[in-house]
C-alpha positions as semicolon CSV with decimal commas, in nm:
position;residue;x (nm);y (nm);z (nm)
1;M;1,517;3,186;-2,527
2;L;1,391;3,178;-2,176
3;T;1,021;3,208;-2,362
4;N;1,111;2,938;-2,577
5;Y;1,224;2,674;-2,283
6;S;0,932;2,823;-2,032
7;S;0,674;2,696;-2,355
8;F;0,904;2,348;-2,392
9;H;0,822;2,269;-2,050
10;H;0,447;2,450;-2,028
11;A;0,386;2,183;-2,338
12;A;0,574;1,880;-2,148
13;A;0,308;1,919;-1,844
14;L;0,005;1,948;-2,070
15;M;0,138;1,612;-2,236
16;A;0,244;1,439;-1,914
17;Q;-0,108;1,540;-1,815
18;S;-0,239;1,428;-2,102
19;V;-0,413;1,093;-2,057
20;P;-0,522;1,088;-1,666
21;Y;-0,452;0,725;-1,461
22;D;-0,777;0,541;-1,379
23;Y;-0,766;0,385;-1,060
24;S;-1,083;0,157;-1,115
25;S;-1,118;-0,175;-1,024
26;S;-1,370;-0,392;-0,917
27;S;-1,348;-0,688;-0,610
28;E;-1,696;-0,839;-0,730
29;C;-1,731;-1,115;-0,963
30;L;-1,985;-0,942;-1,240
31;A;-2,254;-1,085;-1,439
32;E;-2,124;-0,912;-1,727
33;P;-1,772;-0,752;-1,742
34;L;-1,715;-0,371;-1,783
35;E;-1,610;-0,192;-2,054
36;P;-1,219;-0,191;-2,122
37;H;-0,984;0,045;-1,951
38;Y;-0,868;0,332;-2,140
39;G;-1,114;0,213;-2,447
40;G;-0,823;-0,058;-2,493
41;G;-0,516;0,099;-2,533
42;V;-0,299;-0,058;-2,757
43;I;-0,500;-0,353;-2,756
44;V;-0,671;-0,420;-3,112
45;N;-1,024;-0,529;-3,092
46;P;-1,021;-0,503;-2,665
47;N;-1,378;-0,617;-2,644
48;F;-1,428;-0,883;-2,946
49;D;-1,663;-0,693;-3,110
50;D;-1,472;-0,776;-3,450
51;G;-1,458;-1,131;-3,335
52;L;-1,120;-1,253;-3,321
53;K;-0,930;-0,989;-3,537
54;G;-0,645;-0,897;-3,381
55;W;-0,632;-1,224;-3,161
56;S;-0,429;-1,554;-3,207
57;V;-0,372;-1,875;-3,055
58;F;-0,103;-1,979;-2,801
59;G;0,066;-2,262;-2,746
60;Y;-0,126;-2,509;-3,019
61;G;-0,434;-2,468;-2,799
62;S;-0,785;-2,346;-2,957
63;V;-0,980;-1,995;-2,961
64;A;-1,338;-1,982;-3,047
65;E;-1,498;-1,641;-3,024
66;A;-1,852;-1,678;-2,802
67;S;-2,119;-1,458;-2,680
68;S;-2,359;-1,387;-2,375
69;A;-2,715;-1,540;-2,408
70;A;-2,847;-1,266;-2,205
71;T;-2,695;-0,972;-2,377
72;G;-2,524;-1,066;-2,716
73;N;-2,163;-0,994;-2,492
74;R;-1,864;-1,142;-2,692
75;Y;-1,576;-1,245;-2,601
76;A;-1,290;-1,547;-2,653
77;V;-1,248;-1,844;-2,508
78;A;-0,972;-2,052;-2,444
79;G;-1,043;-2,424;-2,510
80;N;-0,854;-2,810;-2,538
81;R;-0,653;-2,690;-2,260
82;T;-0,340;-2,942;-2,178
83;R;-0,042;-2,727;-2,097
84;P;-0,064;-2,413;-1,864
85;Y;0,008;-2,134;-2,158
86;Q;-0,251;-2,262;-2,385
87;S;-0,452;-1,936;-2,445
88;V;-0,557;-1,638;-2,641
89;S;-0,291;-1,398;-2,715
90;Q;-0,221;-1,069;-2,889
91;K;0,098;-0,953;-3,021
92;V;0,203;-0,568;-2,955
93;Y;0,481;-0,378;-2,954
94;L;0,640;-0,242;-2,660
95;Q;0,808;0,135;-2,561
96;N;1,153;0,104;-2,385
97;D;1,146;0,245;-2,031
98;T;0,787;0,317;-2,033
99;H;0,470;0,185;-1,773
100;Y;0,188;-0,001;-1,856
101;T;-0,127;-0,105;-1,692
102;L;-0,317;-0,411;-1,809
103;S;-0,632;-0,517;-1,717
104;A;-0,880;-0,779;-1,850
105;W;-1,202;-0,963;-1,701
106;L;-1,142;-1,336;-1,710
107;Q;-1,408;-1,612;-1,642
108;V;-1,361;-1,994;-1,652
109;S;-1,538;-2,296;-1,741
110;D;-1,581;-2,473;-1,420
111;G;-1,516;-2,397;-1,082
112;S;-1,196;-2,129;-1,020
113;A;-0,863;-2,121;-1,123
114;H;-0,590;-1,911;-1,088
115;V;-0,484;-1,710;-1,424
116;V;-0,212;-1,469;-1,520
117;A;-0,151;-1,244;-1,746
118;V;0,199;-1,330;-1,886
119;V;0,403;-1,090;-2,187
120;K;0,635;-1,271;-2,337
121;T;0,967;-1,068;-2,477
122;A;1,260;-1,115;-2,606
123;D;1,426;-1,108;-2,286
124;G;1,160;-1,372;-2,121
125;F;0,804;-1,410;-1,987
126;V;0,712;-1,113;-1,756
127;H;0,393;-1,176;-1,485
128;A;0,186;-0,872;-1,535
129;G;-0,091;-0,970;-1,278
130;G;-0,322;-1,256;-1,173
131;V;-0,665;-1,322;-1,058
132;D;-0,858;-1,605;-0,943
133;A;-1,140;-1,650;-1,219
134;R;-1,464;-1,784;-1,118
135;T;-1,739;-1,957;-1,339
136;G;-2,030;-1,804;-1,402
137;C;-1,953;-1,425;-1,375
138;W;-1,666;-1,202;-1,449
139;S;-1,362;-1,119;-1,257
140;V;-1,142;-0,833;-1,377
141;L;-0,684;-0,873;-1,356
142;K;-0,555;-0,539;-1,308
143;G;-0,166;-0,540;-1,296
144;G;0,098;-0,366;-1,520
145;L;0,452;-0,378;-1,650
146;T;0,739;-0,182;-1,716
147;A;0,930;-0,238;-2,053
148;A;1,300;-0,286;-2,024
149;A;1,383;-0,253;-2,423
150;S;1,185;-0,138;-2,716
151;G;1,026;-0,451;-2,955
152;P;0,768;-0,700;-2,994
153;A;0,621;-0,864;-2,748
154;E;0,266;-1,130;-2,706
155;L;0,047;-1,078;-2,374
156;Y;-0,110;-1,422;-2,322
157;F;-0,338;-1,558;-2,016
158;E;-0,252;-1,895;-1,852
159;S;-0,334;-2,125;-1,541
160;N;-0,188;-2,418;-1,431
161;S;-0,594;-2,557;-1,463
162;T;-0,661;-2,683;-1,754
163;V;-1,055;-2,525;-1,764
164;D;-1,150;-2,261;-2,063
165;I;-1,036;-1,944;-2,012
166;W;-1,273;-1,694;-2,114
167;V;-1,125;-1,372;-2,206
168;D;-1,292;-1,008;-2,235
169;N;-1,265;-0,622;-2,230
170;V;-0,849;-0,625;-2,225
171;S;-0,665;-0,326;-2,172
172;L;-0,291;-0,255;-2,244
173;Q;-0,221;0,131;-2,162
174;P;0,116;0,288;-2,175
175;F;0,234;0,600;-2,006
176;S;0,548;0,795;-1,996
177;R;0,740;0,808;-1,708
178;E;0,697;1,181;-1,706
179;E;0,296;1,105;-1,724
180;W;0,308;0,819;-1,433
181;D;0,492;1,107;-1,224
182;A;0,225;1,368;-1,293
183;H;-0,031;1,105;-1,166
184;R;0,145;1,059;-0,886
185;G;0,170;1,465;-0,834
186;A;-0,268;1,478;-0,906
187;A;-0,279;1,211;-0,642
188;I;-0,052;1,413;-0,332
189;K;-0,242;1,721;-0,394
190;K;-0,576;1,523;-0,335
191;A;-0,505;1,305;-0,099
192;R;-0,226;1,464;0,121
193;K;-0,253;1,826;0,099
194;K;-0,516;2,064;0,133
195;T;-0,548;2,481;0,068
196;V;-0,631;2,668;0,342
197;R;-0,744;3,024;0,419
198;L;-0,577;3,157;0,721
199;R;-0,768;3,505;0,834
200;A;-0,678;3,774;1,008
201;R;-0,876;3,968;1,291
202;D;-0,841;4,213;1,543
203;T;-1,019;4,229;1,903
204;A;-1,312;4,396;1,742
205;G;-1,346;4,157;1,445
206;N;-1,196;4,345;1,187
207;P;-0,948;4,243;0,914
208;V;-0,632;4,300;0,940
209;P;-0,427;4,380;0,574
210;G;-0,085;4,356;0,584
211;A;-0,071;4,119;0,907
212;R;0,254;3,884;0,890
213;I;0,144;3,507;0,897
214;S;0,399;3,296;0,985
215;V;0,364;2,864;0,924
216;E;0,596;2,594;1,081
217;H;0,513;2,252;0,992
218;V;0,540;2,107;1,327
219;R;0,482;1,688;1,268
220;S;0,329;1,540;0,946
221;G;-0,008;1,408;0,948
222;F;0,114;1,105;0,761
223;P;0,267;0,795;0,924
224;L;0,604;0,690;0,809
225;G;0,833;0,535;1,015
226;S;1,069;0,196;1,068
227;A;1,099;-0,076;1,287
228;M;1,246;-0,069;1,591
229;S;1,527;-0,334;1,760
230;K;1,572;-0,344;2,099
231;E;1,959;-0,224;2,048
232;I;1,754;0,142;2,045
233;L;1,720;0,118;2,407
234;Q;2,121;0,133;2,456
235;N;2,231;0,298;2,196
236;Q;2,218;0,681;2,243
237;R;2,287;0,776;1,838
238;Y;2,014;0,516;1,729
239;Q;1,781;0,699;1,915
240;Q;1,869;1,054;1,834
241;W;1,865;0,943;1,467
242;F;1,538;0,742;1,492
243;T;1,365;1,054;1,694
244;Q;1,459;1,313;1,473
245;R;1,280;1,090;1,194
246;F;0,982;0,891;1,186
247;T;0,654;0,922;1,367
248;V;0,550;0,542;1,408
249;T;0,710;0,205;1,439
250;T;0,650;-0,170;1,476
251;F;0,903;-0,375;1,695
252;E;1,061;-0,606;1,458
253;N;1,107;-0,918;1,686
254;E;0,990;-0,798;2,054
255;M;0,626;-0,815;2,099
256;K;0,597;-1,155;1,937
257;W;0,521;-1,449;2,127
258;Y;0,861;-1,635;2,041
259;S;1,025;-1,346;2,250
260;T;0,748;-1,294;2,531
261;E;0,727;-1,680;2,643
262;V;1,061;-1,885;2,557
263;V;0,968;-2,137;2,833
264;P;0,604;-2,228;2,878
265;G;0,417;-2,022;3,150
266;R;0,683;-1,824;3,182
267;E;0,643;-1,455;3,034
268;D;0,872;-1,188;2,981
269;Y;0,768;-0,817;2,843
270;A;1,057;-0,613;2,990
271;V;1,165;-0,547;2,667
272;P;0,859;-0,471;2,484
273;D;0,760;-0,267;2,775
274;A;1,074;-0,088;2,752
275;M;1,040;0,042;2,390
276;L;0,675;0,136;2,434
277;R;0,793;0,351;2,693
278;F;1,091;0,531;2,496
279;A;0,835;0,539;2,185
280;Q;0,561;0,672;2,375
281;G;0,834;0,975;2,521
282;H;0,886;1,048;2,200
283;G;0,549;1,074;2,045
284;I;0,602;0,790;1,811
285;A;0,348;0,558;1,766
286;V;0,354;0,150;1,780
287;R;0,150;-0,119;1,555
288;G;0,121;-0,429;1,729
289;H;0,328;-0,703;1,578
290;N;0,201;-0,990;1,629
291;I;0,028;-1,170;1,804
292;F;-0,013;-1,529;1,643
293;W;0,230;-1,607;1,351
294;D;0,096;-1,852;1,103
295;D;0,443;-1,986;0,934
296;P;0,482;-2,332;1,116
297;S;0,856;-2,257;1,087
298;T;0,810;-1,950;1,378
299;Q;0,662;-2,161;1,621
300;M;0,840;-2,263;1,920
301;G;0,936;-2,620;2,027
302;W;0,694;-2,655;2,292
303;V;0,390;-2,482;2,079
304;K;0,443;-2,712;1,843
305;A;0,405;-3,015;2,113
306;L;0,083;-2,918;2,217
307;S;-0,203;-3,132;2,206
308;P;-0,532;-2,931;2,024
309;D;-0,678;-2,904;2,376
310;Q;-0,382;-2,767;2,511
311;L;-0,281;-2,526;2,192
312;R;-0,635;-2,359;2,271
313;R;-0,541;-2,282;2,572
314;A;-0,221;-2,150;2,528
315;T;-0,374;-1,934;2,279
316;A;-0,649;-1,766;2,475
317;K;-0,364;-1,700;2,730
318;R;-0,155;-1,549;2,489
319;I;-0,396;-1,341;2,294
320;K;-0,551;-1,165;2,687
321;S;-0,197;-1,167;2,782
322;V;-0,060;-0,960;2,493
323;M;-0,353;-0,761;2,406
324;S;-0,474;-0,687;2,782
325;R;-0,079;-0,557;2,814
326;Y;-0,076;-0,292;2,546
327;A;-0,473;-0,210;2,465
328;G;-0,491;0,128;2,394
329;K;-0,140;0,171;2,363
330;V;-0,086;0,011;2,015
331;I;-0,264;0,167;1,708
332;A;-0,290;-0,157;1,567
333;W;-0,287;-0,522;1,588
334;D;-0,159;-0,766;1,307
335;V;-0,343;-1,047;1,462
336;V;-0,269;-1,351;1,240
337;N;0,067;-1,280;1,056
338;E;0,085;-1,426;0,686
339;N;-0,269;-1,639;0,705
340;L;-0,269;-1,643;0,329
341;H;0,054;-1,803;0,295
342;F;0,079;-2,061;0,569
343;D;-0,206;-2,222;0,802
344;F;-0,040;-2,329;1,113
345;F;-0,335;-2,261;1,318
346;E;-0,603;-2,310;1,081
347;D;-0,447;-2,658;1,061
348;K;-0,465;-2,719;1,414
349;F;-0,847;-2,529;1,483
350;G;-1,013;-2,523;1,138
351;S;-1,049;-2,292;0,802
352;G;-1,235;-2,062;1,099
353;A;-0,878;-1,985;1,322
354;S;-0,834;-1,665;1,202
355;A;-1,100;-1,518;1,239
356;A;-1,207;-1,641;1,570
357;F;-0,868;-1,494;1,662
358;Y;-0,972;-1,097;1,544
359;R;-1,286;-1,144;1,690
360;K;-1,141;-1,206;2,017
361;A;-0,861;-0,947;1,950
362;H;-1,159;-0,699;1,796
363;G;-1,265;-0,767;2,162
364;L;-0,986;-0,685;2,338
365;D;-0,877;-0,368;2,191
366;G;-1,179;-0,252;1,989
367;G;-0,998;0,133;1,937
368;A;-0,718;-0,029;1,731
369;L;-0,712;-0,141;1,367
370;M;-0,725;-0,549;1,324
371;S;-0,499;-0,583;1,081
372;M;-0,415;-0,888;0,834
373;N;-0,046;-0,880;0,744
374;D;0,093;-1,084;0,421
375;F;0,414;-1,061;0,155
376;N;0,375;-1,062;-0,239
377;T;0,085;-0,930;-0,289
378;L;0,192;-0,617;-0,388
379;E;0,574;-0,749;-0,482
380;Q;0,523;-1,080;-0,664
381;P;0,260;-1,075;-0,945
382;G;0,316;-1,445;-1,022
383;D;0,262;-1,589;-0,666
384;P;-0,085;-1,697;-0,625
385;N;-0,108;-1,725;-0,245
386;G;-0,055;-1,362;-0,255
387;L;-0,308;-1,234;-0,495
388;P;-0,502;-0,916;-0,448
389;S;-0,834;-1,117;-0,522
390;K;-0,728;-1,406;-0,245
391;Y;-0,605;-1,115;0,014
392;L;-1,028;-0,974;0,005
393;R;-1,122;-1,297;0,029
394;K;-0,934;-1,385;0,343
395;L;-1,071;-1,032;0,446
396;W;-1,379;-1,111;0,418
397;Q;-1,438;-1,438;0,522
398;I;-1,257;-1,296;0,886
399;K;-1,501;-0,981;0,895
400;G;-1,805;-1,233;0,773
401;A;-1,771;-1,492;0,955
402;F;-1,866;-1,379;1,294
403;P;-2,115;-1,114;1,336
404;G;-1,872;-0,932;1,608
405;N;-1,650;-0,916;1,273
406;G;-1,887;-0,696;1,097
407;N;-1,905;-0,323;1,032
408;G;-1,801;-0,264;1,398
409;A;-1,444;-0,411;1,345
410;R;-1,202;-0,172;1,217
411;M;-1,004;-0,385;1,023
412;A;-0,688;-0,287;0,796
413;I;-0,486;-0,403;0,531
414;G;-0,135;-0,511;0,560
415;L;0,119;-0,544;0,285
416;E;0,428;-0,629;0,412
417;G;0,644;-0,469;0,098
418;H;0,958;-0,683;0,074
419;F;1,072;-0,633;-0,294
420;S;1,316;-0,771;-0,497
421;A;1,629;-0,614;-0,645
422;K;1,375;-0,440;-0,928
423;P;1,019;-0,380;-0,786
424;N;0,732;-0,392;-1,043
425;I;0,574;0,002;-1,010
426;P;0,304;-0,040;-1,254
427;Y;0,153;-0,363;-1,076
428;V;0,210;-0,236;-0,713
429;R;-0,031;0,073;-0,803
430;A;-0,249;-0,178;-0,978
431;A;-0,286;-0,402;-0,670
432;L;-0,337;-0,142;-0,492
433;D;-0,667;-0,038;-0,697
434;T;-0,792;-0,350;-0,632
435;L;-0,728;-0,358;-0,224
436;S;-0,874;-0,067;-0,227
437;Q;-1,195;-0,156;-0,312
438;A;-1,244;-0,310;0,018
439;G;-1,249;0,011;0,181
440;V;-0,997;-0,012;0,476
441;P;-0,711;0,188;0,578
442;I;-0,400;0,019;0,345
443;W;-0,092;0,018;0,523
444;L;0,283;-0,075;0,380
445;T;0,427;-0,244;0,699
446;E;0,758;-0,426;0,606
447;I;0,942;-0,202;0,329
448;D;1,271;-0,277;0,184
449;V;1,424;-0,409;-0,115
450;A;1,677;-0,636;-0,201
451;P;2,036;-0,499;-0,272
452;G;2,124;-0,465;-0,628
453;P;2,198;-0,222;-0,896
454;D;2,050;0,114;-0,849
455;H;1,905;0,012;-0,545
456;A;1,824;0,356;-0,384
457;R;1,661;0,475;-0,685
458;H;1,431;0,135;-0,656
459;L;1,323;0,199;-0,281
460;E;1,250;0,564;-0,363
461;E;1,027;0,486;-0,657
462;V;0,865;0,210;-0,405
463;M;0,784;0,498;-0,157
464;R;0,630;0,724;-0,425
465;E;0,425;0,503;-0,548
466;V;0,252;0,394;-0,248
467;Y;0,233;0,704;-0,081
468;S;0,098;0,893;-0,363
469;H;-0,168;0,625;-0,377
470;P;-0,520;0,745;-0,179
471;A;-0,564;0,442;-0,040
472;V;-0,249;0,420;0,171
473;H;-0,294;0,523;0,503
474;G;0,045;0,467;0,623
475;I;0,435;0,360;0,605
476;I;0,674;0,146;0,793
477;L;1,059;0,038;0,673
478;W;1,151;-0,290;0,762
479;T;1,488;-0,110;0,868
480;A;1,548;-0,206;1,234
481;W;1,938;-0,148;1,275
482;H;2,176;-0,417;1,424
483;P;2,545;-0,398;1,485
484;N;2,557;-0,732;1,273
485;G;2,376;-0,617;0,982
486;C;1,965;-0,546;0,943
487;Y;1,708;-0,795;0,782
488;V;1,749;-0,677;0,460
489;M;1,813;-0,319;0,457
490;C;2,019;-0,098;0,671
491;L;1,959;0,311;0,617
492;T;2,257;0,385;0,801
493;D;2,618;0,243;0,878
494;N;2,745;0,166;1,219
495;N;2,798;0,504;1,328
496;F;2,462;0,585;1,178
497;K;2,559;0,811;0,907
498;N;2,331;0,744;0,665
499;L;2,347;0,475;0,352
500;P;2,232;0,574;-0,013
501;V;1,890;0,423;0,081
502;G;1,880;0,633;0,411
503;D;1,973;1,004;0,223
504;V;1,595;0,877;-0,001
505;V;1,430;0,832;0,255
506;D;1,527;1,159;0,449
507;R;1,485;1,338;0,130
508;L;1,140;1,220;0,090
509;I;1,031;1,299;0,427
510;G;1,180;1,606;0,356
511;E;1,005;1,678;0,042
512;W;0,683;1,521;0,220
513;R;0,666;1,829;0,470
514;T;0,575;2,188;0,430
515;R;0,857;2,436;0,429
516;S;0,838;2,707;0,693
517;H;0,726;3,021;0,526
518;V;0,615;3,385;0,621
519;G;0,321;3,552;0,399
520;V;0,095;3,881;0,454
521;A;-0,260;3,943;0,491
522;D;-0,476;4,057;0,176
523;A;-0,672;4,362;0,200
524;D;-0,955;4,123;0,395
525;G;-0,712;3,979;0,602
526;Y;-0,681;3,622;0,416
527;Y;-0,342;3,469;0,312
528;E;-0,394;3,175;0,110
529;T;-0,136;2,867;0,108
530;E;-0,139;2,490;0,003
531;L;-0,044;2,264;0,306
532;F;0,077;1,902;0,362
533;H;-0,175;1,720;0,596
534;G;0,003;1,753;0,990
535;D;0,005;2,022;1,247
536;Y;0,132;2,353;1,222
537;K;0,236;2,679;1,475
538;V;0,113;2,953;1,326
539;T;0,240;3,289;1,381
540;V;0,069;3,615;1,332
541;A;0,188;3,985;1,394
542;H;-0,022;4,239;1,342
543;P;0,145;4,544;1,115
544;E;0,100;4,803;1,376
545;V;0,187;4,621;1,700
546;A;0,548;4,505;1,883
547;A;0,638;4,154;1,712
548;N;0,649;4,015;2,074
549;A;0,263;4,034;2,103
550;A;0,243;3,810;1,773
551;V;-0,027;3,583;1,878
552;V;0,072;3,177;1,818
553;Q;-0,179;2,901;1,746
554;S;-0,157;2,535;1,653
555;L;-0,338;2,410;1,380
556;S;-0,431;2,076;1,257
557;V;-0,484;2,018;0,860
558;D;-0,594;1,663;0,769
559;K;-0,876;1,587;0,521
560;E;-1,152;1,632;0,721
561;S;-1,064;1,951;0,861
562;D;-1,135;2,309;0,760
563;N;-1,024;2,518;0,524
564;E;-1,064;2,853;0,700
565;Y;-0,913;2,961;1,039
566;T;-0,946;3,293;1,156
567;I;-0,654;3,436;1,412
568;H;-0,745;3,674;1,610
569;V;-0,447;3,962;1,723
């Protein structure tokens, strides 16, 4: 019976790994589309080599086949469009509780247009991803969805623009939950862990077989934290709860302009100064949030009333004031918050306003990451302002508009992560795949999940997904505590007893650490172990020497560190 049970799970494990996940994407607009992911998956005739076989007209428009004059590549053209939904479509059958990753190469007949992939099901319409498609070249849309029930569905593409939509190399690949989890496990093993060989030698350089080697994980190498409110300065229970868990923080509001200069010309940094001292005293890194916020509704009345020249002087004073005070003390700056969705400063100073602020910020604190920070790039596939392609275009504008923002600027991608009650996990992974093409660190900066059924489980899914993605460098939860309630999601009650979402966070912190353990060196003095990235205390005891003579050595493990360490006992 035991053998059959083991064989079943071995077979299940092999099945779960049978289709590896393809993390590839593209941020470029190409002369010809790349081949469809997974050979198209469940899509029939994904590259239109058999004309329009398997494809239909959606919404009473017209669909024709066409081909490239240069290469003969074949594709479909949805034309004569007068309604957003008029397009080419294919009927598919979705399996209940199955993740689907979607990709398609798109082009439009004129200019550029926001094109969305939509899956029509019996329960409604699911936005599965979007891209700004252009004329003259092909852009990839990468997205996904989770089927809520088994049944027929129809995939099509829509745009509010009436341009023709060209479609090619479409893929819809199903993954079971087990397969999806296996992808995460493989990615964590590759991106977050390292196999290390520890070798014990005596003072003469000889191996010490039988040496007892104790490994203790002192600090995680992956930054995981929470936003912090000023209440922490006066609340010891909040302090204790926070410092036992987190290695990085963002001040929720206390460093923002509207908190430090309520009255023009009267700056007050007493609160963020105290919060910074507290964080530094407990080894907690701080992200600078934020220098400016592009949302007009967040501007103080006196700022809104300034003339363009007065505003220019006020912003110059603000950026110099806050950055000179905290330069070298924060790991990153959200220089212009939410500049994909809002444009207060662009409206006042022109389209290059953000780039100018980033250039100045980089000059004031070149050691910190210069981060964009915005919402809905992971959370809402249907938000045209938050598309990964739009995010990358803004990033490149900032990096390229001024020489000082070129390769020397340490840019970063900040993704807020304010999720609805039921996050679209396949879309999260796909969007990260596309954003990773920028080659800069990606941080989840403000994660929360709206309350609803299975609240804790949905938070866990989000955290597991982003932690496992190799392009993500850190996670911050938007869970600063207030006695009257948190922004969206609290991890504890007012007695700092964990709520179910707090239990999820604690469980994952524990899971993503190496448990303390003891090994014995082999005949050549080696002990091999797999460790999560981070700082370790390694204690080595000679088998023939008293235990109190053991040698203790500190060890830091990361992607760039050595695979082998020698410890003399």
